[in-house]
Structures are given as structure tokens and as C-alpha cells.
N, C-alpha and C positions, 0 to 999 in steps of 0.2 A: 504493500500500500504506500502511495506517495505521502511523504510527511506533510501534515497540515490538511489533508483531504477532509477529515472530520471537521476541522475548523472552518473550512470553506463552506461545507454543507450546512453547518449550523447557522452561519451568517445568511445564507440564501433562504433556508427554511423559515427563518424569522420574518422574512418579507414576502413569502409566497402568498398569493391571493387567488386561489383556484375558483373557477366559476361553475364547473360541471362535475358530475359524478366521477368521470374519468380523471379530471384534474385532482379531485380530492383523494382518489385512490392512489395516484402518483405521489402526492404529498405524503400520504400515510406510509407508503412503502419505502420511500427514500430515507425516511428517518432511521430506518433500521439497517442502512447500508454504510459500510466504511471502506469498501474496496473499490478502487477507481474503475476497474473493468466492469464490475457489477453495476456501478452507477451509470456508466456510458451505455451499457446494454439496456438498462431500464429506460434511459432517456430515448434511445432509438425505438424501443418497443412502444412507448407511449406516443411518440411523434407519429407513428404509423396508425395509432388508434383514434386520433382526434383531428378535427379541422377547426375547432374553436380557437379563435385568435388569442383569447386570454390564456388558455391552456398552453398554446404553442409558445407564447411569449415567456411564460414562467418556466416551462421545460427548457426553452432555449437559454434562459438565464443560468440555470444549473450547469448546462453544458459549457457555456462561455467561461464560467469561472473555473472549470476543470481543464478544458482543452480548447482554447480560443481558435486556434488554426483549424482544427478538425470541424468545429461547429460552423465556423465561417465558410469553410469549403462546402459543407453539406448544404447550407442554405443558398449559397451562390449557385450551386449546381441545380437546385430546385428552381431557382429563379430563371437561370439560363434555359432550362427545359420548358419553363412556363412563363415567358416574358410578359404575358398579359395578366398574370395572376397578381393582383394587388397585395395579397397577404404575403406571398413569397417575396415579392419585391421589398415590401416593408421589413420583413424579418431579416433579409439579407442586409439591407441598408442599416438596420438597427445594430447589426453585429460588426459593422465596419469600425476601424480604428481612426481613420482620417476624418477630421471634422469637416473639412472642405468637401470631401466626397459624400459624407452623410448628408450634408446640407444640399448638395446638388441632387442626390437621389430623392430627397424629400420634396424638392421642387418639381422633379419629374413626375412623382406620384400625384402631387396636387394638380399639376397641369393635365395629366391624363385622366384622373378620376377626381374631379373637384368636390364630389360629395363623399369621398372616402375619408373617414374619421382619422385613421392611423397615419395618413400622410401629414396632416396638420399636427398630429400628436408628436411625430418625429421631429418636425421642424421646431415646434415649441420647446420640446425637451432639449434640443441642441442649444437653443439660446438660454434656456433656464439654467442649465448646468454650466455651460462654458463661458457665458457672458454675464447674465444678470446676477448670478450668485457665485461668481468666481472671484476669489480674493487675489488670485495671481494675475494682476492686471498687466503685467509685462510679458505674459506668456504669448507665444506666437498665435495660439488658438484664439485667445482673447482679442488680440489686435486684429486678427483676420475677421472675426465676427463683428467687431466694431465697424469695419469697413463695409460689411455686407448688410448690416441691419436696415439701412435706409431702403435697400432693395426689397427686404422681406417684411418690412413693417406692415404693408398692406395685407400680406398673407396672414399675419398674426391677427389683425383686425377682422379679416375675412373668416378666420377659424371661429372667432367668438360669434360672429353673425350667423354662421351656419350651425353652430352647436351652442346656443345661448344658455343651455342648462348644464353645460359641462364645467365642473368646478376647476379642473386643471387648465382648461383654456382661459377661464376667467383669471386664474392665478398668474398665468403667463402675461396677460394684458396688464395686470397690476404691477408685475415686475418690470414690464416695459415702461410704464408711466413713472415708476420709481427711478429707473435708470435714467430717464429723460428729465427727472426732477419736475415732472408735470403734476404738481400737487392738486390742481383743480380737477383734472380728469381722474386722478387716483381717488379723490374724495367721492366723486360721482359714482365710481365703480363700487367702492366699499359700501356706500349707502344703499346701493341697489342689490346687494347680495340677498339671496333668499335661502330657504332650507336646502335647496339642491346645490346652489353654487357656493355656499359658504364652507362646504366640507373640506376643501383643500387649504383653507385659511386657518390661522392660529391667532390667539390673543397677541402674540408677539408682532404680527403684521399690523394690528390695530395700534399697538403702543408705538411701534416704529413710525407709523404715519403721524400719530399725535405729537410725538416729540419733535419730529421734523417740521411739522406745519404749525405747531403751537395751538392746534385746534383740537378740542376734546369732544366735539359734537359727534364725530364718527364713532369713537369708543362708546360714548353714552348711548348711541343708537344701536350699534351692531353687537356689542358685547353681550347684552341681555339675550339676544337671539342665539348666540353661541352657547350661552349657559343653559338655555332651554333645550337645545339639541343635546348637550352633554348630559343633561338630566334624563332625557328620553332614552338615551343609550346606556344609562346606568353608571356613568362615570362620576356623577355627583348626585347628591340627594336634593330633591326639589326644595326642601325646607332650608337648604343652605344657600340657595341662589341669591337671596337678598343680601346676605352678609358678604358673600364672595364678591358680588358686584360693588358693594359699598367700599370694602377694603381696597379693591383694585382701582376703583375710580378715584378714591381719596389719595392713594399712592401716586397716581398720575398727576392729579392737581397739585399735590405737594411738590413733586419733582419739577413741574413747570413753574412753580411759585405763583400759581394762579390763585391768589388769596381771595379774590372776589368770587371765583367759582367755588372755592373751598367753603366759604361762608354761606354762599347761596345753597349749597348742597345740604348743609345742616338746617338751614331755614326751611327748606322744602321737606326735609326728613328729620324732624326734631327727635324722633325716637332713637336715631343713630347717635345722638349726643350722649345718651346714657348706655350705649352698647360698649361694654368693657373691651371688646375686640378693637374698638377704635381709639381707646385711650392712648396707646403708644404714639399714634400719629398726631393725636390732639396735643399731647405733651410736646412733641417736636414742633408743632405749629405755634404753640404759645411761646416756646423758647425763641423761635424765629422772629416772632412779633414783639418780643421783649416783655411779655407778661409772665414773669417768673413765679409770682405768687400763685397764679392759676395753674401753672404747670406743676408746682410742688403739691398743690391740693390734689391733683389727679394722681400723682405718684403716691401720696399718703393713702388714698383710697385703694390703690392696687396693693400696697403693703398690708393694709388692714385686712383685705380679703384674700391674702396669700396668693395673689396673682403675679407678684414679683417678689424679689428677695435681694439680699445684700449682694450676692454675686452678680446679679444682673445690673444693679446700680453701679457696681465697680466697673463693669465692662462697657457701659454706655458712655462713650466719649462726649456725647452731646451734653451730658450732665456736668461736664467740667466748668460750665459757666456759673454753677452754683457754689463753687469751691469755698467761698468765704461767707456764704449765706447762712445765718444762724438756724433758720428753719430747716435747711438742707442738712446741716451738720447734726442736728437733733434726730432727723429721720434716719440718717445713715448710721448713727450710733445705735439707735433702737433696732434697726435692721440687722446689725452685726451681732448684737446680743441674741436675737432670735435665731439667727443662722447657726451660731455656735451651740445653742440649746437643742436644735433640731438635727444635729449631725447623725445621731443614731437612727432617727426616723427616716432620713434620706437613704441611708444604707439599706434599711429594712424594705423601703418602698422599691428601691432599685433591684432588689433580689426577689420581688414578688412574682415576676413573670418568669417562672422556672418550669419549663415544659417537661424536662426529664424523660425524653423519648429518643429512640434511636434516630439519628439524622440520616436523611436520604443520602446514599453514597454516590454522589455525582462523579462524572468524569468529563472534564471540560477543557477546551483548548485555551492556552494563553495567547498573548499577542503575537508570538512567533510560531504558533501552530503546535507547540508541544502539549501533550495531554497531561493534565494534572488530575490526580485521583484523591478523593477525600480519604479513602482507606489507607493511603500511604502517609497520611499526616498524623496517624495515631501516636500518642505520646506528647503531642503538642496541643495547646489551646488554639482553636481556629476561630477567627472572627470573619464573618461574611457581611459584606455590604452590597445589597442589590440596588442597582441604580441605572439611570439612563442620562444621556447628555441633555435631553430636553427638560429634565425634571429639576425645577428650581430648588426645592428642598434638598434634593440629592447634592446639588452643587454647593449648598450651604454645609451639609454634613461632611463632605469629603475633605476640605481643608482642616476640619477639626480632627478627623481621624488621622490625617497625615501628621499634624502637629503632635498629637498624642503619641504616635509611633516614634517620632524623632526625639521626643523629650521625656516620655514617661513609660513607654512599653518595656516590660521586663523580658528577659530571655525566655524561650519556650513558647512564644506566641507567634502565630502566622496570621496575616491579614490579607484577604482576597476581596477585591472589588469586582463583583459579578455583573456584567452589563446585560440587561434584559429589556424587552419591550422597545427596542431601538429600531427606528425606521431605517436608518443607515448605520448598521453596527460598526462599519469601518471608521466612523467618526470617533468612536470611543478611544481607539489607540492614539489618535492625534491629540485628543483632549487630554488624556493622561500624560502624554509626553510633554505637551505644552505647559502643563501645570507642575510637572516634576514630582508628582505624588509618589510616596513610598509604597503604596499598596500594590499588590500583584494583580494585574488585570486578567480576568477570565471572561470568556464569552458564554453566556448562559442560554439555555433553551427556554422557551416560553412556559413549559410545563413545570418549571421550578417553583412557580408561585403556588401551584397546587401541592407540590411535594413539601413545601415549607410553610404552607398555610398563610400566605399574605395576599392581599388584594390591592395594595398600594406600595409605592416606593418613596423614599428610601425605606428598606427593611433591613435592619441590622440585627444579627444574631450571633450567639457564641456557642461553639461546640467544644465539649470538654475533651480531656485526654483519651477517653475511651470511645469517642465517636458519638456521644449523646448530645442532642440539641438541648441547650439549657436556657440561657437568658436571651431576651429579644426586645426590640423596640421598633415600633412603626412610626414613620414620619421623622421630622427633624426636631431635636430637643436641644436647647441651649446647655443642658446638663449632660450631653453625650460624653464628653471627655471624662467627667466624674464617673459616669456609669461604666465606661470601659474599664477604668481603674478598679472600681468596686467589683465588677464581674470577674475580672482576671484574678484579683486578690483572693476572692472567695474560692475560685477553682484551684488555686495553687496551695490552698490549705490541705492538710491531710484529710482523707476521706471521712474520718471520724468527726472532724470539725465542720464539715460542709452541711 
């Protein structure tokens, strides 16, 4: 078996989206293969079974990542034998390496079959990946497409006109407007998104536009629609929509220093002024506006209700403005007394989530394709951090874990960051290398959430020296570093003391 084949397959399987029974069957079977010859044989078997373009695309993706030349030659032969077959033309062009040739073939497809969806899809994808979202602005491909865009702009507009309910076509048009810095048209497009066309967009697109334009109306209009769709799909609870919207919108207004909008929001939604989830940003607002007494009153309420503590007061650099304020010094002193008194309670609470069950024995590829097995780690304490690059709480937890490893982690502990639910898993390696994190990156399969019993990320858990799943934490906690130390210290004690 070629080194790294399992690694490649796991990346592909994470993104497969089969549409037919044949495609689903292929997806299920390929999960059980680790031999290259078997994979190629399965690919060829299923290519002969289906004419569905979605199935063909996904099967082709598997083959491309294993043997590009053989895959490309196969689809080129099919196209040369059937030069009027749009699907074969598209699949061959999709497999090409050369951007100029891919673009040329997409134009030919559109010219010959102006109603053919995948011709436009190929052209749009070429611009999306290589121009509109390419940070390597000095690359030859980027510079080439810069020169070609004027020629193809009409085709991008035509694709939206022909397929007005296609979210990916709409996304390409948004990226075009963003590239051109055309905020007027970008706003019109975002405001006209509906349940069908919004699916390719993310909250980040709305925030990106809002920060660039200094206009919050798009976010205020479109984000509630996104939240409603997320709720219908089970990604968030319907009862959380109001608070998620309020938190996100207030963060945006604060970031833009739109104080008139900030105040107008609370005037229109007076109940949100008493929502403790909004107190942190209200405290920051009052500090910015110079109303320190009001900010300290809110901090006192959070302390009284155990919603904050001495450690959080210490960590918040915004609170340095209170350094000589008598009211602040009194609050901080009282918070320190309570913190010291509650040390035992914090340890007890951190050890409450003790599952004491045999951990699923995974075998996962690292960034270089080497297979790491949990069973080989026996005798060490193993910490797992399940994460994804798009997950904001994950990105908050990872530097904390990294810092803990570099400053506090004792011998006998291994830490793995397992990338899951990633649209483009290859991004994980670049992200980890850019940040310089000490954790070992592993690529996880989507069934790990079921095996480890989590529905959201980050999910952080600890496996003891015997391979038992012990302590865990869902979501990001500011106490994560303390919890890691408490968990590891507990597991390093003799069995009789655990």
C-alpha cells in the first residue's frame, strides 16, 4: 500500500456528497479500503455503473487524489471518443492541471451548450479558487486570470441569470463584486438572498461586507435568515436565535464603534439590557465611553452571581483603566478572597465529568500520512482536541492548549488535535503550521463524534494510561488550562488515590 493512501481517502470521504443509491454504496465501500489497487478497481467498477454527474464527479475526485495521470487519461479518452458529450467534456476539463486550458474548455462548453449547468460551474470554480480567494496574488495563475476576467465577467453574470436559485453561482457573483470593490452591487446581492441561494454563504461573508462598507443593515437583515435555516437543520436551537443574533450584532456594532447603532439596539430591545450574556460587551462599551462607575456596577453584578471571578478580572486587559479606582480595588480584593476559598470546589467540579469507559481505539493519519494508533499510546495520558478551522471557539481553545503544553505539561502526556467536520481538510495543516502549535495534528473521520459522544466542537477529552476515556469538556472555557492541569494531576496519582 502506498504511504498516506488512508490519509488521502479520509480527506476525500469527509467531503463526498453522493446523490444516488449507487453513489452512497460507493461511499460506504470505500471507507473500508486501504489498498490502492482495490480503491482504483472500485473506482472503475462504479464509473461503469453510473451516469449521474454528481456521482461521477465524486468518484473522479477519489481517483484524482490517488493517481492524477491515470484519471486524467481515462476521462480524456472518454471525451475524445464522445466529443459531443457535455458530461465527459466537463469531467475531462475538471481534471486538467493548467488553469488556462481549464478556462478555455469551460468557455467551449458554455458556447456549445449555453444551458449546460456544469460549464458555468467550471468557469466559476476556476475564478473562485484561483483569483477571488487566492492569497498568492503574485502567482502566474492569479495574474493570468486577472487579465482574463474582463472577458469572462459577462459569463459569470450570465450563469446567475440562467441559474438564479443556485447558491454557488450567487456566491461567485458576490466574490466578483468583492474583488471589484463594488460594495453597492454586493449589498444588493446579499439583501436578495433567499433560502435557496443563501446556503453557500456564511456569517463571515456578512461580517466581511459590514466591516468593509461600515454598513450593518445587511447583517441585520440577512443574519436572522441564516439563523432560521441553521435552526431548521438542527445546528442551533430555535430558542437560542434571539441571543445569538443579539450577541453577534452587538459585537459588530462595537467593532465598528457605531455607538448610535449600539444604543439604538438596546432602545429597541430593552430586555437585552438585562441579559447577562450581554454584560461583557456592555462593560466594554461603558469603558469606551468613559462611564467607569456603570461598568464597575455591571462587573459587581457578575461577581455577585458567580458569572465571573478573580481570574477573569486579572486576565481582562480592558480593566487596566480601573487600576487606581477604589471601587475596583475593593471588588478585586473580595474576588481574590472568594477565589482562594473556592479552590477545592473548582477541582471537584473539574473532575465531575469522568466517563470511565473504554475509549474508541482510533487509527488516524497525521499531517505526513503516517498512521497513529491510540492503542500504541498506552502508558501515557492522551489529550484529544476535536476541532475545525472554521470553528471560532476551537481557535480560541487551541492557543490555550498550546501555551499549557509549552509551560505546564508534565512528562507522560501526549496531545492530539483531531481535525473533523472540515470542508477542506487540507487547510488544517496550513493553519497548524502557520500558528506553530505544539499539538500533533491528526485527520479524523466524521464518525468520531458518535464514537466519542459529542455533537459540537471544540470537544476536549482525556484518556488515561490504560486507554479509558475519563474527563471531557464541550465548547471553549476560559478555565481550560486549569482543567488540563487538574485532569492530568488526578490521573498521575496512584490508582488508589484516583
